[in-house]
C-alpha positions in Angstrom: 3.3 -17.6 20.3 0.3 -15.5 19.3 0.1 -14.8 15.4 0.5 -11.1 14.6 -2.0 -9.6 11.9 -0.7 -8.5 8.5 -1.4 -4.9 9.8 1.0 -5.4 12.5 3.8 -6.9 10.6 3.7 -5.2 6.9 5.9 -2.2 7.0 3.5 -0.7 4.3 0.6 -0.8 6.5 2.0 0.7 9.7 1.5 4.3 8.9 -2.4 4.6 9.4 -2.8 7.4 6.6 -0.8 5.4 4.1 -2.6 2.3 5.1 -6.0 3.8 4.2 -4.6 5.4 1.1 -3.2 2.0 -0.2 -6.5 0.3 1.1 -8.7 2.6 -1.1 -6.4 2.0 -4.1 -6.5 -1.6 -3.6 -10.3 -1.8 -3.4 -10.7 0.6 -6.3 -8.4 -1.4 -8.5 -10.0 -4.7 -7.5 -13.6 -3.7 -8.1 -12.7 -2.1 -11.4 -11.4 -5.6 -12.5 -14.9 -6.9 -11.6 -16.6 -4.1 -13.8 -17.6 -1.9 -10.7 -16.5 1.7 -10.9 -15.8 3.6 -7.8 -14.9 7.0 -6.8 -12.0 6.2 -4.4 -9.1 8.6 -5.0 -5.8 7.8 -6.4 -2.8 8.1 -4.3 -1.8 11.8 -4.0 1.9 13.1 -4.2 2.3 13.1 -0.2 1.3 9.4 -0.2 3.3 8.5 -3.3 6.3 9.9 -1.6 5.7 8.1 1.8 5.1 5.0 -0.2 8.5 5.2 -2.1 10.3 5.9 1.2 8.9 2.8 2.8 9.7 0.8 0.0 13.4 2.1 -0.3 13.8 1.2 3.3 12.2 -2.3 3.2 13.0 -3.6 -0.4 16.2 -5.4 -0.6 18.8 -4.2 -3.0 19.1 -6.6 -6.0 21.1 -6.5 -9.1 19.7 -7.6 -12.5 23.0 -7.9 -14.2 
């Protein structure tokens, strides 16, 4: 059985626009840790909303009581 890529299996990466926005955010934060400043945009409200929708569908409900 051939292995699927992370992009094919990760629900956060299935939407191409959201995938690119998250990639930019990841690259920007990772390079900032190394001391390199980038000009990638932060997630705008549209992508924040999409990300919250994906998280709410795929994140298991947990109780911390």
